N, CA, C and O atoms as a GROMACS GRO file, in nm:
protein
  384
    1MET      N    1  -0.800   0.833   1.504
    1MET     CA    2  -0.875   0.944   1.475
    1MET      C    3  -0.994   0.854   1.416
    1MET      O    4  -0.969   0.776   1.324
    2SER      N    5  -1.130   0.864   1.471
    2SER     CA    6  -1.253   0.807   1.432
    2SER      C    7  -1.302   0.898   1.316
    2SER      O    8  -1.292   1.021   1.321
    3GLN      N    9  -1.364   0.819   1.194
    3GLN     CA   10  -1.440   0.875   1.128
    3GLN      C   11  -1.559   0.838   1.102
    3GLN      O   12  -1.567   0.717   1.126
    4GLU      N   13  -1.656   0.879   1.066
    4GLU     CA   14  -1.796   0.825   1.037
    4GLU      C   15  -1.853   0.920   0.893
    4GLU      O   16  -1.844   1.037   0.857
    5ILE      N   17  -1.916   0.791   0.838
    5ILE     CA   18  -2.003   0.862   0.705
    5ILE      C   19  -2.130   0.785   0.715
    5ILE      O   20  -2.146   0.674   0.766
    6ARG      N   21  -2.217   0.861   0.658
    6ARG     CA   22  -2.330   0.810   0.624
    6ARG      C   23  -2.356   0.807   0.479
    6ARG      O   24  -2.341   0.902   0.403
    7VAL      N   25  -2.401   0.675   0.444
    7VAL     CA   26  -2.450   0.614   0.334
    7VAL      C   27  -2.591   0.612   0.298
    7VAL      O   28  -2.664   0.555   0.379
    8SER      N   29  -2.650   0.667   0.184
    8SER     CA   30  -2.810   0.631   0.161
    8SER      C   31  -2.814   0.629   0.004
    8SER      O   32  -2.748   0.693  -0.078
    9SER      N   33  -2.913   0.535  -0.011
    9SER     CA   34  -2.937   0.483  -0.159
    9SER      C   35  -3.083   0.469  -0.182
    9SER      O   36  -3.155   0.425  -0.092
   10ASP      N   37  -3.133   0.506  -0.305
   10ASP     CA   38  -3.260   0.451  -0.345
   10ASP      C   39  -3.260   0.320  -0.409
   10ASP      O   40  -3.365   0.277  -0.458
   11ALA      N   41  -3.174   0.267  -0.412
   11ALA     CA   42  -3.144   0.135  -0.459
   11ALA      C   43  -3.243   0.022  -0.418
   11ALA      O   44  -3.269   0.011  -0.298
   12SER      N   45  -3.298  -0.055  -0.501
   12SER     CA   46  -3.394  -0.169  -0.437
   12SER      C   47  -3.334  -0.279  -0.378
   12SER      O   48  -3.416  -0.354  -0.325
   13VAL      N   49  -3.207  -0.315  -0.369
   13VAL     CA   50  -3.085  -0.411  -0.312
   13VAL      C   51  -3.037  -0.353  -0.190
   13VAL      O   52  -3.030  -0.231  -0.173
   14PRO      N   53  -3.000  -0.444  -0.097
   14PRO     CA   54  -2.938  -0.412   0.020
   14PRO      C   55  -2.795  -0.346  -0.004
   14PRO      O   56  -2.703  -0.424  -0.026
   15ILE      N   57  -2.771  -0.227  -0.002
   15ILE     CA   58  -2.624  -0.178  -0.013
   15ILE      C   59  -2.520  -0.200   0.073
   15ILE      O   60  -2.406  -0.174   0.033
   16LYS      N   61  -2.539  -0.253   0.213
   16LYS     CA   62  -2.434  -0.294   0.289
   16LYS      C   63  -2.361  -0.411   0.242
   16LYS      O   64  -2.240  -0.424   0.258
   17PRO      N   65  -2.442  -0.503   0.179
   17PRO     CA   66  -2.338  -0.630   0.116
   17PRO      C   67  -2.268  -0.590   0.001
   17PRO      O   68  -2.172  -0.655  -0.040
   18LEU      N   69  -2.309  -0.488  -0.053
   18LEU     CA   70  -2.225  -0.432  -0.167
   18LEU      C   71  -2.117  -0.363  -0.121
   18LEU      O   72  -2.013  -0.379  -0.185
   19ILE      N   73  -2.115  -0.302  -0.041
   19ILE     CA   74  -2.017  -0.200   0.021
   19ILE      C   75  -1.901  -0.307   0.084
   19ILE      O   76  -1.779  -0.299   0.070
   20GLU      N   77  -1.977  -0.409   0.156
   20GLU     CA   78  -1.881  -0.501   0.220
   20GLU      C   79  -1.773  -0.576   0.089
   20GLU      O   80  -1.651  -0.587   0.103
   21SER      N   81  -1.842  -0.615  -0.020
   21SER     CA   82  -1.778  -0.682  -0.109
   21SER      C   83  -1.703  -0.587  -0.186
   21SER      O   84  -1.603  -0.631  -0.242
   22ALA      N   85  -1.737  -0.442  -0.203
   22ALA     CA   86  -1.626  -0.364  -0.279
   22ALA      C   87  -1.503  -0.349  -0.162
   22ALA      O   88  -1.386  -0.354  -0.198
   23ILE      N   89  -1.534  -0.334  -0.043
   23ILE     CA   90  -1.391  -0.344   0.029
   23ILE      C   91  -1.304  -0.480   0.055
   23ILE      O   92  -1.183  -0.487   0.079
   24ARG      N   93  -1.400  -0.585   0.045
   24ARG     CA   94  -1.298  -0.725   0.020
   24ARG      C   95  -1.229  -0.699  -0.114
   24ARG      O   96  -1.106  -0.706  -0.115
   25ALA      N   97  -1.296  -0.668  -0.233
   25ALA     CA   98  -1.240  -0.671  -0.378
   25ALA      C   99  -1.128  -0.566  -0.350
   25ALA      O  100  -1.018  -0.609  -0.385
   26GLU      N  101  -1.124  -0.449  -0.301
   26GLU     CA  102  -0.997  -0.351  -0.270
   26GLU      C  103  -0.909  -0.424  -0.175
   26GLU      O  104  -0.791  -0.425  -0.209
   27LEU      N  105  -0.936  -0.480  -0.074
   27LEU     CA  106  -0.816  -0.540   0.007
   27LEU      C  107  -0.735  -0.646  -0.091
   27LEU      O  108  -0.614  -0.663  -0.081
   28ARG      N  109  -0.814  -0.714  -0.184
   28ARG     CA  110  -0.748  -0.824  -0.265
   28ARG      C  111  -0.677  -0.764  -0.351
   28ARG      O  112  -0.577  -0.825  -0.391
   29MET      N  113  -0.702  -0.640  -0.400
   29MET     CA  114  -0.625  -0.564  -0.501
   29MET      C  115  -0.505  -0.503  -0.462
   29MET      O  116  -0.401  -0.493  -0.528
   30LEU      N  117  -0.535  -0.448  -0.310
   30LEU     CA  118  -0.414  -0.399  -0.231
   30LEU      C  119  -0.321  -0.514  -0.228
   30LEU      O  120  -0.213  -0.513  -0.286
   31ASP      N  121  -0.363  -0.611  -0.160
   31ASP     CA  122  -0.253  -0.738  -0.142
   31ASP      C  123  -0.186  -0.786  -0.239
   31ASP      O  124  -0.080  -0.846  -0.217
   32LEU      N  125  -0.238  -0.766  -0.378
   32LEU     CA  126  -0.182  -0.806  -0.479
   32LEU      C  127  -0.088  -0.676  -0.515
   32LEU      O  128   0.029  -0.700  -0.545
   33ALA      N  129  -0.127  -0.552  -0.513
   33ALA     CA  130  -0.033  -0.444  -0.546
   33ALA      C  131   0.097  -0.476  -0.406
   33ALA      O  132   0.217  -0.472  -0.431
   34LEU      N  133   0.059  -0.498  -0.306
   34LEU     CA  134   0.175  -0.532  -0.189
   34LEU      C  135   0.274  -0.620  -0.223
   34LEU      O  136   0.393  -0.603  -0.196
   35GLU      N  137   0.214  -0.744  -0.300
   35GLU     CA  138   0.298  -0.860  -0.322
   35GLU      C  139   0.401  -0.810  -0.454
   35GLU      O  140   0.516  -0.850  -0.468
   36ARG      N  141   0.354  -0.743  -0.518
   36ARG     CA  142   0.421  -0.691  -0.645
   36ARG      C  143   0.505  -0.596  -0.598
   36ARG      O  144   0.618  -0.606  -0.647
   37THR      N  145   0.492  -0.501  -0.517
   37THR     CA  146   0.606  -0.401  -0.455
   37THR      C  147   0.684  -0.479  -0.356
   37THR      O  148   0.800  -0.440  -0.340
   38ARG      N  149   0.648  -0.571  -0.291
   38ARG     CA  150   0.753  -0.645  -0.198
   38ARG      C  151   0.863  -0.726  -0.291
   38ARG      O  152   0.981  -0.736  -0.257
   39LYS      N  153   0.816  -0.778  -0.402
   39LYS     CA  154   0.902  -0.841  -0.502
   39LYS      C  155   0.987  -0.764  -0.557
   39LYS      O  156   1.099  -0.811  -0.578
   40ARG      N  157   0.965  -0.652  -0.588
   40ARG     CA  158   1.043  -0.557  -0.651
   40ARG      C  159   1.144  -0.500  -0.574
   40ARG      O  160   1.253  -0.484  -0.628
   41MET      N  161   1.124  -0.459  -0.436
   41MET     CA  162   1.193  -0.444  -0.323
   41MET      C  163   1.296  -0.534  -0.296
   41MET      O  164   1.405  -0.495  -0.255
   42LEU      N  165   1.265  -0.684  -0.320
   42LEU     CA  166   1.342  -0.791  -0.298
   42LEU      C  167   1.459  -0.795  -0.418
   42LEU      O  168   1.577  -0.820  -0.391
   43ASP      N  169   1.409  -0.764  -0.561
   43ASP     CA  170   1.477  -0.771  -0.652
   43ASP      C  171   1.605  -0.652  -0.635
   43ASP      O  172   1.722  -0.670  -0.668
   44PHE      N  173   1.548  -0.526  -0.573
   44PHE     CA  174   1.649  -0.435  -0.560
   44PHE      C  175   1.756  -0.481  -0.468
   44PHE      O  176   1.874  -0.456  -0.493
   45GLU      N  177   1.717  -0.549  -0.361
   45GLU     CA  178   1.780  -0.612  -0.264
   45GLU      C  179   1.897  -0.702  -0.305
   45GLU      O  180   2.014  -0.699  -0.266
   46GLY      N  181   1.848  -0.766  -0.373
   46GLY     CA  182   1.946  -0.866  -0.427
   46GLY      C  183   2.033  -0.805  -0.507
   46GLY      O  184   2.151  -0.822  -0.476
   47MET      N  185   2.009  -0.730  -0.609
   47MET     CA  186   2.086  -0.654  -0.703
   47MET      C  187   2.198  -0.565  -0.614
   47MET      O  188   2.316  -0.558  -0.651
   48TYR      N  189   2.158  -0.512  -0.518
   48TYR     CA  190   2.262  -0.402  -0.442
   48TYR      C  191   2.306  -0.455  -0.306
   48TYR      O  192   2.381  -0.389  -0.234
   49GLY      N  193   2.253  -0.588  -0.268
   49GLY     CA  194   2.317  -0.661  -0.172
   49GLY      C  195   2.270  -0.579  -0.027
   49GLY      O  196   2.336  -0.592   0.076
   50MET      N  197   2.166  -0.508  -0.034
   50MET     CA  198   2.127  -0.423   0.115
   50MET      C  199   2.005  -0.427   0.130
   50MET      O  200   1.941  -0.430   0.025
   51ALA      N  201   1.935  -0.428   0.246
   51ALA     CA  202   1.820  -0.424   0.306
   51ALA      C  203   1.738  -0.336   0.245
   51ALA      O  204   1.807  -0.263   0.175
   52SER      N  205   1.612  -0.304   0.236
   52SER     CA  206   1.542  -0.203   0.186
   52SER      C  207   1.567  -0.096   0.292
   52SER      O  208   1.594   0.016   0.250
   53LYS      N  209   1.562  -0.120   0.443
   53LYS     CA  210   1.563  -0.051   0.534
   53LYS      C  211   1.702   0.051   0.551
   53LYS      O  212   1.699   0.169   0.586
   54GLU      N  213   1.824  -0.030   0.515
   54GLU     CA  214   1.938   0.031   0.495
   54GLU      C  215   1.945   0.112   0.376
   54GLU      O  216   2.001   0.221   0.388
   55PHE      N  217   1.895   0.076   0.253
   55PHE     CA  218   1.883   0.174   0.153
   55PHE      C  219   1.806   0.306   0.194
   55PHE      O  220   1.846   0.418   0.160
   56GLU      N  221   1.707   0.287   0.261
   56GLU     CA  222   1.614   0.384   0.273
   56GLU      C  223   1.676   0.509   0.383
   56GLU      O  224   1.654   0.630   0.382
   57SER      N  225   1.741   0.446   0.455
   57SER     CA  226   1.840   0.560   0.566
   57SER      C  227   1.945   0.599   0.456
   57SER      O  228   1.963   0.720   0.446
   58LEU      N  229   2.002   0.537   0.390
   58LEU     CA  230   2.116   0.583   0.299
   58LEU      C  231   2.050   0.694   0.214
   58LEU      O  232   2.100   0.806   0.223
   59PHE      N  233   1.931   0.674   0.123
   59PHE     CA  234   1.897   0.743   0.018
   59PHE      C  235   1.831   0.868   0.106
   59PHE      O  236   1.845   0.977   0.051
   60GLU      N  237   1.760   0.869   0.233
   60GLU     CA  238   1.711   0.991   0.284
   60GLU      C  239   1.836   1.096   0.332
   60GLU      O  240   1.828   1.218   0.325
   61SER      N  241   1.937   1.032   0.376
   61SER     CA  242   2.022   1.095   0.411
   61SER      C  243   2.145   1.134   0.290
   61SER      O  244   2.256   1.183   0.309
   62SER      N  245   2.088   1.100   0.175
   62SER     CA  246   2.196   1.154   0.031
   62SER      C  247   2.322   1.087   0.047
   62SER      O  248   2.424   1.146   0.011
   63ASN      N  249   2.330   0.958   0.102
   63ASN     CA  250   2.455   0.898   0.094
   63ASN      C  251   2.467   0.764  -0.006
   63ASN      O  252   2.534   0.661   0.007
   64VAL      N  253   2.379   0.805  -0.103
   64VAL     CA  254   2.384   0.694  -0.231
   64VAL      C  255   2.404   0.809  -0.367
   64VAL      O  256   2.377   0.929  -0.360
   65ALA      N  257   2.450   0.750  -0.470
   65ALA     CA  258   2.458   0.816  -0.600
   65ALA      C  259   2.327   0.839  -0.650
   65ALA      O  260   2.245   0.758  -0.607
   66GLU      N  261   2.286   0.920  -0.724
   66GLU     CA  262   2.170   0.944  -0.781
   66GLU      C  263   2.154   0.829  -0.915
   66GLU      O  264   2.246   0.833  -0.997
   67SER      N  265   2.076   0.758  -0.932
   67SER     CA  266   2.064   0.660  -1.013
   67SER      C  267   1.899   0.619  -1.070
   67SER      O  268   1.805   0.651  -0.996
   68LEU      N  269   1.876   0.564  -1.170
   68LEU     CA  270   1.703   0.545  -1.193
   68LEU      C  271   1.685   0.451  -1.108
   68LEU      O  272   1.575   0.451  -1.054
   69ASP      N  273   1.791   0.336  -1.066
   69ASP     CA  274   1.732   0.196  -0.994
   69ASP      C  275   1.702   0.284  -0.845
   69ASP      O  276   1.598   0.257  -0.784
   70PHE      N  277   1.780   0.372  -0.801
   70PHE     CA  278   1.756   0.400  -0.644
   70PHE      C  279   1.625   0.481  -0.648
   70PHE      O  280   1.555   0.475  -0.547
   71ILE      N  281   1.584   0.558  -0.754
   71ILE     CA  282   1.480   0.654  -0.769
   71ILE      C  283   1.340   0.552  -0.774
   71ILE      O  284   1.230   0.580  -0.726
   72GLU      N  285   1.370   0.451  -0.830
   72GLU     CA  286   1.257   0.357  -0.846
   72GLU      C  287   1.255   0.283  -0.705
   72GLU      O  288   1.146   0.280  -0.646
   73TRP      N  289   1.347   0.232  -0.656
   73TRP     CA  290   1.367   0.176  -0.523
   73TRP      C  291   1.301   0.251  -0.407
   73TRP      O  292   1.225   0.197  -0.326
   74ALA      N  293   1.337   0.384  -0.405
   74ALA     CA  294   1.302   0.467  -0.316
   74ALA      C  295   1.116   0.477  -0.345
   74ALA      O  296   1.036   0.452  -0.254
   75GLY      N  297   1.081   0.511  -0.462
   75GLY     CA  298   0.945   0.478  -0.506
   75GLY      C  299   0.870   0.368  -0.441
   75GLY      O  300   0.773   0.382  -0.367
   76GLU      N  301   0.922   0.262  -0.475
   76GLU     CA  302   0.860   0.129  -0.423
   76GLU      C  303   0.854   0.147  -0.281
   76GLU      O  304   0.743   0.134  -0.230
   77LEU      N  305   0.951   0.175  -0.207
   77LEU     CA  306   0.933   0.222  -0.046
   77LEU      C  307   0.801   0.297  -0.005
   77LEU      O  308   0.725   0.271   0.088
   78LYS      N  309   0.794   0.393  -0.093
   78LYS     CA  310   0.680   0.510  -0.063
   78LYS      C  311   0.557   0.449  -0.094
   78LYS      O  312   0.458   0.492  -0.034
   79THR      N  313   0.540   0.349  -0.184
   79THR     CA  314   0.446   0.280  -0.258
   79THR      C  315   0.398   0.175  -0.126
   79THR      O  316   0.288   0.163  -0.071
   80LEU      N  317   0.512   0.114  -0.105
   80LEU     CA  318   0.452   0.036   0.014
   80LEU      C  319   0.405   0.117   0.130
   80LEU      O  320   0.291   0.084   0.161
   81GLN      N  321   0.454   0.208   0.200
   81GLN     CA  322   0.390   0.305   0.298
   81GLN      C  323   0.253   0.307   0.247
   81GLN      O  324   0.172   0.240   0.310
   82ILE      N  325   0.213   0.368   0.147
   82ILE     CA  326   0.092   0.424   0.113
   82ILE      C  327  -0.018   0.318   0.090
   82ILE      O  328  -0.135   0.349   0.110
   83LEU      N  329   0.023   0.170   0.041
   83LEU     CA  330  -0.039   0.079   0.024
   83LEU      C  331  -0.084  -0.002   0.176
   83LEU      O  332  -0.193  -0.053   0.204
   84ASN      N  333   0.023   0.007   0.250
   84ASN     CA  334   0.002  -0.043   0.369
   84ASN      C  335  -0.114   0.054   0.455
   84ASN      O  336  -0.216   0.022   0.516
   85ALA      N  337  -0.063   0.157   0.436
   85ALA     CA  338  -0.173   0.269   0.524
   85ALA      C  339  -0.335   0.257   0.456
   85ALA      O  340  -0.437   0.297   0.513
   86GLN      N  341  -0.330   0.196   0.331
   86GLN     CA  342  -0.465   0.192   0.276
   86GLN      C  343  -0.516   0.071   0.346
   86GLN      O  344  -0.620   0.066   0.411
   87ARG      N  345  -0.440  -0.018   0.328
   87ARG     CA  346  -0.470  -0.137   0.382
   87ARG      C  347  -0.546  -0.156   0.523
   87ARG      O  348  -0.639  -0.233   0.548
   88GLU      N  349  -0.479  -0.062   0.613
   88GLU     CA  350  -0.488  -0.099   0.730
   88GLU      C  351  -0.633   0.010   0.761
   88GLU      O  352  -0.714  -0.008   0.851
   89ALA      N  353  -0.635   0.118   0.665
   89ALA     CA  354  -0.774   0.180   0.679
   89ALA      C  355  -0.916   0.108   0.651
   89ALA      O  356  -1.023   0.135   0.706
   90LEU      N  357  -0.897   0.029   0.570
   90LEU     CA  358  -0.988  -0.050   0.496
   90LEU      C  359  -1.018  -0.183   0.609
   90LEU      O  360  -1.130  -0.226   0.636
   91LEU      N  361  -0.906  -0.225   0.658
   91LEU     CA  362  -0.925  -0.338   0.780
   91LEU      C  363  -1.002  -0.267   0.891
   91LEU      O  364  -1.100  -0.329   0.933
   92GLY      N  365  -0.980  -0.171   0.934
   92GLY     CA  366  -1.048  -0.093   1.025
   92GLY      C  367  -1.181  -0.035   1.009
   92GLY      O  368  -1.234   0.038   1.093
   93ILE      N  369  -1.236  -0.073   0.891
   93ILE     CA  370  -1.390  -0.018   0.879
   93ILE      C  371  -1.476  -0.071   0.940
   93ILE      O  372  -1.459  -0.192   0.927
   94ARG      N  373  -1.581  -0.048   1.016
   94ARG     CA  374  -1.678  -0.128   1.080
   94ARG      C  375  -1.816  -0.053   1.008
   94ARG      O  376  -1.838   0.066   0.986
   95LEU      N  377  -1.890  -0.163   0.985
   95LEU     CA  378  -2.029  -0.134   0.897
   95LEU      C  379  -2.104  -0.139   1.001
   95LEU      O  380  -2.081  -0.230   1.080
   96ASN      N  381  -2.208  -0.048   1.028
   96ASN     CA  382  -2.343  -0.077   1.149
   96ASN      C  383  -2.443  -0.105   1.041
   96ASN      O  384  -2.559  -0.133   1.070
   0.00000   0.00000   0.00000
C-alpha cells in the first residue's frame, strides 16, 4: 500500500534534512530495541531449551502452562513483530 503525505513549514531552515535525521534517529532507536528484544528472547530460549518459533506455536495453541515467563516471552515475540514492522516502514520512506 502506497501512502503519501505532504509536509509544510514556515521554518527558515530546510526541513527535509531534519526529517531525514529524525528518521535515522528513530531507526537507531528501533535497532537498539530490536537488539534488546532479541536478547530477551535468547534468554528465554536458553532457560526453556526451545526456539522462540517453537514456543510461539505451543503458546498460540495453548500447549504450555500459563506462567509469567511465558506471558513475557509471548510479549517479546509480539514486540519483535511490531518493531520489525515499524523499521520496515521507515526504511521504505522516500522523501522527494
